[in-house]
N, C-alpha and C positions, 0 to 999 in steps of 0.2 A: 664307358662311350668308347668307340674305337677311335684311334689316333687320325684316321681319315676324316672324321667329322668333329673335330674339336669343339665347335660352338653350336652345331646342329642347325645352323641357321640357314644353310642352303641345301638343296637336294643334290646329292652327288652327280646325278647324271641324268637330270629330267630332261634336258636339252629343248627342242622345240616341239615334241611330240604332244599330242592333245591328251592331257591326262584324264580328262572325261571319258574319251573313247577307250582309253586302256581299261578303266575302271569298269566301265559298262560292259566291255567284251570279256574281260577276265571274270569280274563277278557273275555276269550272265552266264558263262559256259560253266563255271563251277556251280551255280545254282541248278543248271539243267542236269549236270552229273549227280549232284545231292538229291535232286527229285527222283531221278532214276534209282539211285541207290534205296534211298528211304521207302520208296514205293515197293522195291523188291523184298526189304527187308520185313515191311509190314506183314507179308504174307509168306516169307520162308519158312517160318517154324511150322505153320499150319500145312503148307504144300509139302514139306518134308514128312510130315505125318502121314499125307495122303498118299505118298509114294512109297511108304513103308519104312521110312527112316526112323531111327531113334533119335532122341533129343541130343545126346553127344555126337552122333554122326552129323546132325544139321551144324552144330557148333564147330565141328572139325573142319567143315567145307570152308568156313570164314577164316578159322585159324591157319589152316594150310596156304590160302592166299595172303594172308597177313604176313606169314614168314618171309614169302617173296617180297611182298611189298617194304618189309623192313630191310632186306638186303638191298633192293634195288634202287630205294628212295635216295641214299646218300649218292649213288652213282649218277643217277639223273641228276641230282642237285650240282655235281661236278661238272658234268657234262654241259650244263645251262650255261657254266661260266665260260666254256670254249665254244661251244656250238651255237648259243644263243637262246634266249628265254622263250621267244615266239616259236622257233622251230621245235624245241623240246615239249613246250605246252601242246603242240599240236599232235606230237607222237602220242602223248598221253591220251588226248581224246580219241584218237583213231583206235587206240588199244582197248578203251572202255568199249567202243562199238563192237569192236571184233570178239573180244572175250564174253561181252554180254549177250551177244547173239548164239555163241557157242554154248553158253550156260543156260539160255531159254531153250535151246534144242534138246539139251540133256534131259531137261525136266519134262518137255513135251513127248519125248520118246519113252521116259518112264511112266507117264500118265496114259499112254496108249498100249502100255505093257510090250513096247519092244525092248526093253531094257528091264533085266532083274533089278530089286533094290540095290543089291551090292554093286553090280556093274554099273548102274546109273550113279551110285555114289562116287565110285571112281571117275567116272566121265565128268561129273559136276565139279569134283577137286581139280581135274586138268584144266578145264574150262576157266575155273576161277584163278588158277595158278597163271595160266596164260594172259588172262586179263590183267592180273596185278602187275605182271612183269612189265607191261606197257603203260597202263593207267597211272602207275606210280610215279611217271614224269610230270603229271599236271601240276601236283601241289608244290613241289619244290621250286619249279620253274614259276609258277604264279607268285609264290612267296618272295623269290629272289627279284621278279621284275618289280614288285611293289617296293621292296628295299631299295632297289636302284633309284626309284624317283620320289622317295620320301626323305625328309630330314629326320634327324635322330628324334626331334621332339614330336614329329608327327608319325613316326614309326607304328606305335600302338594303334593309332586310329586307321592307319592305312592298312595294317594287317588284320585289323578287326572287321574291316570291310569284307575281307575275304571270308572271314568266319560268318559274318551276317549273310553273305550270299549262300554259303553252305545251308545256314538255318532258313533262309528264304525257301530253298528247294525243298528242304525237309518239311516244310509247313504244308506244301503242296503235296509232297509225295505221299504220306500216309493217307491223306484225305482221298486223294484220286486213287491210290492203290487200294485202299479200303473199299471204296465204291467200286472199282472194277472187279475186285474178288467175288463180289456178289454174282458177276457174270461169269467170270473165269479165273482161276488162281493164277493162270499165266499171262492174264492181260498185263497185269504191271510190270512184267519182265519186257514185254514188248514196248511198253511206255518208256522204259529205261533206254533201250537201244535207239528209239526214234528221236526222243528229246536231245539226247548227246549228239546223234549225227546231225540235226539241225544246227546244233551249236558250233559242230565243226565247220560246217558251211559258212557260217558267219565269220567265224575267227579267221579262216583262211582269207576271206575276202577283206576284212577290216582291220584285224589287229596289226598295228605298225610293229616293227622290230624294235625291241628293247635298246635302251642305250647300253653301251659297254663302260663299265666303270673305270678299267685302265686297258691302254692298249697291249700291256704285256701280261694279262690275266692268263694264266697259265693252269697249274695243278694244285689249286688251293685244297688243302684238305683238314676238315675238322672232324677229330674221332670222336666217339661216345664218351670216351674218357678224357677229353680235353678239359683241363680245370677251369676254363672260361665258361663253359656251357653246362657242365655236369650239374651244377646247382639247379638248373632249370629241366634237365632231362629226367630226373627223379619224379617230380612232381606232374610233368608231362605226361610220363608213362602211366602213372598211377590214375591220373583223372579220365584218360582215354581206355583204361582198363575197366574203370567203373562204368562209363559210357557203353562199352562192349557187353558188359554183364546186363546192363539194363535192356539194350537192344535185343539180345540173345536169349534172355530168360523171362522177361517180364510177360511177354505173350503167353508162354507156359503158365505163368502165375496168375494172369488173367483169366485164361480158359479154364485152368482148374479151380481157381477159388470162386469163379461166378458161375461155373458150369455151363460155358458156352459150347455150341458147334465151332468148327474150324473156321467158317467164313464170318461168323458172328465175332469170335475172338479177334481175327484180322483185324475187322473194321474198328473194334474198342481198342486194340492196341495202336491202330493208327490215328485214333483222336488222342490218345495220350502222348503218342509222338508229336502229334501236331501242337500240342499245348506246350511241349518242351521246347519245340522249334520257335514257336511265337516268342516264348519268354527269352530265349538265346537271342532272337533277332532285335528285341527291343532292347535288350542289355547292350549289345554291341552297336546298334545304330543310333541309340538315344544317349544312354548313360556314358559309355566309353567315349564317345565321340565329343561330349561335352564337358566330361569331367577330366582333368589332366592329372593322373596319378603316376608314381613310379610302377614299374612292371611287377615287383614283388607285392606291393599293396593289391593290385588285382588279384594276385594268386591268394593272398590272405583273406580277401573278401569271397572268392569263388570256391575255394576248397572245402570250407565249412559247409556251405550251401549244398554241395554235392554229397557231403556225408550226411547231411540231414536228410537230403531226400532219398537216399539209399536206405536209411533207418526207417522212414516213413514206408516205403514199399515193402520191407521186411516185416513190419509189425502190423500193419492194417491191411484189410483185404475188402474194402468197399471201392467200387470203381471211382467215386469222388477223391477217395484218398489216393489213388493212382494218378489220377489228373493233377491234383495239388503237387504231390510228390515230383512229377515231371516239369511243372511249372519251376520249381525250386532247382531241379537238375539243369534245365535249359538255362537259367539265370546264371547259376554257378559255372556250367562250361562256358558260357559267353565271356565272364569275367576272367576265370582262370585261364582260357584260351588266349585272350588278349594279352595277359601277363606273360605267359609261357612264350609266345611266338615273339613279342617285342624284346624280352628280356634276352632270349638266345640271339636275336639279330644284332642287338646293341652290344652284346659281348665280344663280336668280332669286327675285322675291318671290312671295307668295302669290296676288297678282292674275294672275300671268303663268304658272301651273302649266298651264293649258290650253293655252297658246300653245307652251310649252317641251315639252309632252308631244307636241304635234304635230311639232314640230321632231325630237324623238327618233324619233319613228315614220317620218319622212320619211328619216333617215339609213339606217334598214332598207331603205326603199324603194330609196334610192340605190346601196346595195350589191346589190340585186336586179336592177337596171337594167344596172349592169356586170358582175356575175358571170355570169348567164346567157349572155351575149354573149362574154365573155372565155373562160370555161371551155370551152364546145364550139368556139370558134373556134381557140384555140389547141390544143385537143386533136386537131383534123384536121390539125395540123402535126406534133405530138409528144404522146404519151400523158402523159408526165410533165410537159409545159411549164406548163399552166394551174396546178398544184399548187405548182410551184417559182416561178412568179412571185408568186403569192399570199402564199406564205410569205415569200418575200424583201421584199415590201412590208410585211407586217405585223411582221416582225423588225425593219425599220428603224425603224418608228414606236415600237415598244417600246423601243429604244435611245435614240431621241430624247426619249421621255418620261422614261426612267431617268436621262438627262444632265440634264434640266430639274429634275428631283425632286432631284438631288444638289445643283444650285446654289442651290436655294431652301432648303436645310436650314442 
């Protein structure tokens, strides 16, 4: 626990702002962004094939933007310490709308035959990298805002609400995206832009300025190699890599194992993603909110569930098995995500919350750099391989954490 919060008994800087309004607006905006993202991801593999892209090209689009996200997130986190949480959060939302519009336009031109598959691929990468540069401001600003208004004791619960907001959007996104895909594979992309644009307008009107932890807040810097947070970074990157492997590879697995047409595969994949999101939402809004555990214990519950889910996806090929596996995946990500975020936040001082929130967001991006390449790349060799490799890595990390935990008791 940081020295600035010795007893965890009072929020560092909640002030007189309406906490309910802050949670509603931050979580609502993040839910809208997650809805758009998950709706888009539900059809991206099928749409990629429709415009002539190979699996590895589809994965590389996400990987390229994730590299930008990885680099930009810590920068935005530190800027939120100096420019303010609200301002940086809104920049991220605007960036999502701008980049999402460019991304949708690239696919529309490819479908209309105005761009060759190769040129379209470059245009999509450029659009996603533009989007990632700006939208990467949202997550660290929101995480740091919550850290500013919560006590040490309530940090996991507060940050879990952000995770729950993402899961809430992820519940609606695949279902809506899958339904819209039957009409047009581009419709989910339009939904993504419109839903976040509405959230931007509400945020501009109603979100109050976040409290500032200290008047002299300057250039707090938390590096990836910082000894205080490195123990949280490794499992964080691994679990997000596993999630990326699922989101970028499971659709191919479902389509090939069940012999489905692209639109039907997108709908089936959307259903599995919705099951995962519901499970994660329940984990974070019910269990994490009511059970007080140290962050490391949440990791030790969540990581084995993720490994089990990935193993199930690898070894079974029935649709019901894919749904059950995603229920396990959602719960595992919900528990492990709460532990990872709270553990990293509590490892640093109040002045460093923006910086560490940026590092936490960059861990997600790092997972999405590796996962979209690892998943489709290994899938071309063997369908179960990406899931088994990811499961083995995450299980190994869980065992290491458990061993370290036992020696510290």
